[in-house]
N, C-alpha and C positions, 0 to 999 in steps of 0.2 A: 305593504298593505296585505291584509289577510285575504286569501282566496275564498270567495263566497259561492263559487260555482257549485251547485248541488251535486253535479256529476262527480266532481273531484272528491266529494265527501264519502263516496261509496268505495269500499275495498275492491269490489268487482271491477271498478273502472281502472284501478291500478293493475289488476290482473289482465285486463284487455290490453293495456299499454305494454305490459311485459310480453304478451302473446304476439302483438304486432311487431315488437322489436325482434323477437325470435325468428320472424319470417324474413328479416333482412330486406325489407322494402322501404321505400321512402315514406316519410311521415305524411306528406300531403297526398291527396288523391291524384290519380293520373287523369290526363285529358282523354286518353283512350279508354272507352268503357270496357273493352275486352280485358284490359289489365286489371281494372277494378273488380270485374266479375271473377277473375282468376283468384284474386286475393280473398274475396268472400268465399269462394269454393274451397280454398285451402283451410280457412278458419272453421267453417261449418261442416265441411265434408259432404257426405250424401245424406245429411239429416232429413228425415221424412217431412218435417214441417217447414223446411226452407223453400220459399217460392221465389223464383227469378223469372220474370216474364219480359220478353223483348217487345218493343213497340216502335212505331214509325209515325211521327207527327210532321206533316208537310214533307220536307226532304230530310228531316232530322231523325237519326236513329237513337234509341235510348233503351232503358230497361227500368222496371219496377221490381223492388226486392222487399220482402217482409217475411215474418214467421207466421204461418197460418194458425199456430197455437196461441199467438198473442194478438193477432189482428183478424177481424172477421172478413172472410173472402167476399161475402155479399156486399158489405159496406165499402170495401175497396172498389168493387165493380161499380156501385151506384154513385159513390162520392168522389171517385178519382177517374176511373176509366171513362165513364159516361160524359162528364163535363169536358174532358180533354178531347174525346172523339167528336162531340158536337161542335165545340168551338173551332177546332182546326179543320173540320169538314166544311164549315160555313166560310171560313176565311181561307180561300184558295190561294191568296197571295202570301200567306204566312209560310215562307220557304224555310227559314232558319231561325231557330231559337237562340238568341245571342246571350240571354241571361235568364236565370231561374226566377228573377223578380216578378216577371209577368205571370208565371205559373203560381207563384205565392199569392198574388192578388186574385187570381182566378179561383184557386183552390183554398178552402179553409181560411178565408180572409179574417174570420172571427174565431179561428181555432188555433190550437197550439201548432206552430210550424217554425222551422229554423233551417238555416243553411249550414251544412257541414263541409269542412274543407280537409279534414284529416281522417285517416283510417281509425284512429282511436275513437273519435266522435261517431263515425259511421257505424262501427260495430256496437257501440253502446246504444245508439238509437235503435238498431235492429233488435237487440235482445230485450229492450224495454218496450217493445210493441209498436214502434213507429214503422211507417211505410216510407221508403226512400226512393226518390226518382232521380235518374241520372241521364244526361244526354252527351253524346259524343262531342268532343271538342271543348267541353266545359269542365274545368277541374274542381267542381263542387257539386254537391247533391242537395236536394230538397227533402227534408225529413218532415213527415206529416203524422200527427197523432190521430188515429181513427179509433172507433169504439172496439172494445173487445168482443169476444164471442158470448152470446147470450143463449144459455141452455137452461136445463133444470136448475132451479134455485139451489145455490150452494148452502148447505146447512151443516150443523155440527154432526160429526160421525155418531152413529147410534151404538156402535160396539166398543168405542174407545173414547169415552167421555172423560174430560178433565175439568178441574176447577180453575186452573190458571193456564193460559196459553191460547193459541189461535183456535177459533171455533169453526173454521171452515173444513170441509171434507170433500173427498173425491165424489164425483157423480158418474153417471153411466156414459157420458160423452168423452171420448178419448182426447179430443182436441182441448176440451176444458181442463182435463186432468194434466195434459202436457203444459198448459198455460199456468196452472197452479204450481207446478214444479219450476218452470222458468221464472216465475215471479219471485221465488225464494232464492234461486241460484242463478244470478245473472252472469253466467259463465259461458262464453261462446264455445267452450270445449264440450259442452253437453251434446251427446249424440242421441238421436231418436231413429232407430232402424226399424222399419215397418216390414211385417210379413203378413201374407194372407193365408190363414189356416182354416181348414174345414171345407170339404168338397161341396157341401150344400149351404152352410151358413156364410162362408166367405168372410170370416171375422178378421178384422185388423188387429194384429198383436204387435206391440211395439216394445223393443228392447231399448232401455234407457241406461246410459252410463256416461261418466265424464272421461273423455279421452285424456290420456297421460296420467290418470288417477287409477282407474281400474286395471287390474292385471290382464294383459292380452290373452293369457291362457284361459282365464275365466270367461272372458267375452267370447272367445272362439268356441269354448265348450258349450256355452249357452246357445250360440248360433247353431252348432251342430245338433243339439237336442231339439231345438225348435224346428229345424229343417226336417228332422226325422218323424215329426208328428204326422200321423196318417189317420184321420178320422172324418166323419161326415159333418160334425158340427162342434163348434166351440161356443158355448153360451155364457160362460163365466170363467173368471181366472182360476177357479177351482178345477175346471177341466184341464187347463194347461198345467197346473201344479201337479196333477197326477201323472202326466206324461213326463215331466221334467225331473221329478224326484229321484234321488239315487236309489233308495230302498223302498219298495212297495210294502213289504210285510214288516211294518213296524208301527207301533201305536203313536210314536212321537212325530210331530210335524218337522220336516226337514227344510221347509221353505216358509219364511215369515210372510204374513200378509197384513196390510194396513190400509185403513181408510184415511189416514192423516197425511196431508202433503208435507208437513214439517218433519214427520218421521222419515218419509221417503227421501226428502232433500238431505237430511242428516246422514242417512245411509249412503247416498250417492257420494257425498263429500268424504266419506270414510274410505271409499274405494270399492263399494259394492255396486251391484247392478239392480235395476228394477224392470219388471215386466208388466206392461199395461195392456189390458184387454178391452176392446171396444164393447160397451154394454155392461161393464162391471165396475163398481166403485171400489173394489178391492185390488190393490196393487201388490204384486209379489216382490220380495226382496231376496236376492241370492248373492253369495251363499249366506246361510243362516246357521248359527250355532246355538247350543243349549242356553247360554246366558242371555242371548238376545230376547228370549221370551219372558224374561223377568225385568226387562227395562221398559219404562214408559217415557214418552216425551216430556211429561210433566216433571220428571226428575230434574230436568235442566232448566226449569223455570222457577225453582224454589231453592233456598239455601242448601248447600251440598250436604251439611250434616243432617238435615231433615230428610233429604232424598236418600241418603245412605241408610238411615234408620228404617225408612219405608221399604227400601229394597231388601234389607235383611229380613223384614217381616214377611216379604213375599216368599223368600226361600223357606222360612220356618213354616209358613202356611202351606206351602207345597208338600213338605214332609208330613204335616198334620193330616192334610186331606188324603194323603197316600196310605199312611200306616196306622192311623188312630183306630179305625174300626177293627182291623186285624189284630192289633194289640189287645183290644178288649176281648175278642174271642179267644186269643191264645192265653191270656192271663186268667180269665174266668173258667176256661175249660181244662187247661193243662198245667198252668203255673200259678195257682192262687197264692202259693207261699211267697211269691215275689212282691205281693201287694202289702201295704201297711195293714195291720190287723183291724183298725177301726174302719178303714175303707172297705176291706173285704167283708166285714160283718154287715156294713150298710148295703153293699151291693147284693149280697146273698139274701138279706132280708127283703129287699125289693123284688128279687127274682123268685122268691118262695112260691108265689102264686102263678108264676108264668109257666104254662104247660109245655113249652117247646124249648129245645136247646138254644144256647146263645147264638150259634151260627144261623139257625133258622130265624130267630128273633131279629138279628141285625140285617139279614138279607131281605126280610119282609119290609122293614122300614126303609132300607136303602132303595129298594125297587119302588116303594111308594113315593119317596122323595124324587126319584128320577122321573116317574110318571107325572108328578105335579110340575116339575121343572119343564118338562117337554110340553105339557099342556099350556103352561104360562107363555111359552115361546110361540106356540102355534095359534093361540087364540088372539083375537083383536087386542091391540095394545091397551085400549081403554079398560078392558076387563081382565086381561091376562095376568097382570100383577096382583089384582085382587083375588083371583082364583088361586094363585100360588100361595099367598099368605093365609087366606081363610082356610083353604084346603089343608095346609100343613097344620094349622092350629086345631081345626076340628078333628081331623083324622088322628093326630097325635094324642089329643086329650081323650078321644073315644077309645083308642087302643090301650091307653094306660088304665082307664076306668074299667075296661072289659077284662083286664088282666092278661092281655096278649103280649104286652111288652112292659119293661120297667121304665121308671122315670130317668134313670141314669143313661139308659140307651137312647132315649129321645134327645138328651143333652149331647151325647156323643155324635149322633147322626146330624143334628142341627149344626153343631160346631164344625163338623167335617164339611157339610155343604157350604157353610159360610166361607170356610178357608179355601175351598175350591174356586170361589169367585174372586179371590184376591189377585190371581194371576192376570196380568194385563191383556194377554192374548187368549182369546176364547178357545181356539182349537187346541191349544196346549192343555187347558183344563179338561177338555174332553178325553184326552189320553190318560190323564190322572184318574178320571172316573172309571175307565175301563180296567186299569191296573189294580184299582182298589178292590174290585170284585175277585180278581185272581188271588190277591194276598189274603182276602177273607177266607176263601176256600182252602188255601194252603194252611192257614192258621187253624182251621177246623180239623185238618188231618194230622199235622205234626207240631202244632204250637209254634213257639218262637223259632224253633230250628227251621221250619219251613219258611217263615217270614224272612229270616236272615238269608237263607239260601236263595229265595226268590229275589231279594234285593241285590245280592251279589250277581245273580244272572242278569238282572236289569242293568247294573253298572257295566258288566262285560258287554252287553248288547249296545249300550250307549257308546262305549269306546270303539266299537266296530263300525259305527255309522259315519257316513261322510255326506257333506253337502257340497256338491260340485268340487270334490276333491279335498275339501277342508274338514279335518277331524271335528266331529260334532261336539265333543267335550272340551275342546281347546278353549281357554288356556289352562284348564284343570288337568286334562289328560289328552295328549302329552302336555306336561307342565311347561308353561311359557312365562317366565318371570317378567319379561318386558311388557306382557299384555295383561297383567293383573290389575292395572289401573282401570277404573271405571267398569268393573265387573260386579263384584259383590258390594264394593264400596264406591260411591260416586265421588270421584275426585273433583276438586274445583276446576272450572273450565279453564282458568288461566294456567293451571298446572298440567292439564291433559293435552299435551302438545303432539303426541305421536299417534299415528293411525295404527290399527291392528296389524302386526307384522305377518300374521298368518294369511292375510289377504294378498300379501306381496304387492302392495301398492307401488306405483312408479314414483309417487311423491309421498314420502313417509311423514312429513311434517304437516300438522293441521294448521299451524300458524307460521307463516313465512315472513321473514324480515328482509326488507329492502331499504338500502340507503339509511340504515339506522332507525327506520320506522316500522312498526308492526302493521301489516296490511291484512 
């Protein structure tokens, strides 16, 4: 007969069974609650959200266990602790609880509840948000489903929107954010290590990783850097990022940030670590490399050939947004012979009435577009987008009619601005905007020679960067043949079986086979 138990249909349930088997404990729960608590402690470690509370009802000792990131503490107190304490305070003759059946009738008679007898079931209930109750001398536990934590409404991320895929995003409450991660990765190996940072703000900062996946060296390095943070206040994950980054004087972001729980869950399962900050909806991912900033979670929710095409477009758009304006300045000022004759005549005809050099012309329009972009971000959302679009159209048209700039320049600046928005991670596009001005100034002084020289300097700088000890340009430099999958080309999920070797994960396979079945 086919097994229809929904728990056994989850790959994570098989993972829990494997984990329990590795502990070399008996399959069934112990009658001694201290032994059961010891097994729970071994599995979850010192995870910040693990709650184990002892209790005494009549003459019977027991404990309640749950994850605070999955079950609301206040609801546990009102719906479990209060009924138990009232009932057993009134019934003075209730000396010993012989069965959990009476508790099941007393608590949640009309709600989801079940009795568990094995460690496999126990751990599964805990990671799925249940509250488990155990009493000494009874080799079973009562698992109760309570409501989750209700905080600010979970909405779609504003900075990483997608057409297909999950629409939920992180919020400012750290417990809710841990819950969003737990719901996607029901793996008891996940660790949440909390630290209090900030002499005045006393902000909770949580390091999240999957034990036995993430390299111990990376975890220890993160702990060391977090412990060395000395500041009065941490108000956002951006404050933590600045303290943790390997190199301060670089325009390139060395730590990825995301509002998407599915993105963070995927990075954790690859062997990376995440840093959550209470009060911030942006979660940091470490270590992060150059290619990470060109990948979007939506790549894995559509056919791989379409995702590969879009990913290549992102790399092309990055180069366009970086060098197109400087190429225009270099070609029109120093190397007009490199352009086709018809194109050269057309450009020169348009620039005939322009009173300023090409470099001044393009710097003027680039600065104008940057001001409009910043105004659109800072103004209320209802009018910000309108101001950006209308401002660009009006100013661009007026500048051309006044003879201050040429039509071709407006096209170049607009195409450059659009290309800069293609990058999925916003703070990476900001570094491109800064470097673009440096290349424009170089092109104005030495033409293509300066552009090529500055690009070489940029590549050398990129190769020197490290993110928690990991080379920033890997797998390009140093070249790693085994890590080329899923970088510029998105390989099919069924073929992408290896985790990045540069992370030195303790488990290198993404898909593990057991007993002839893929789990």
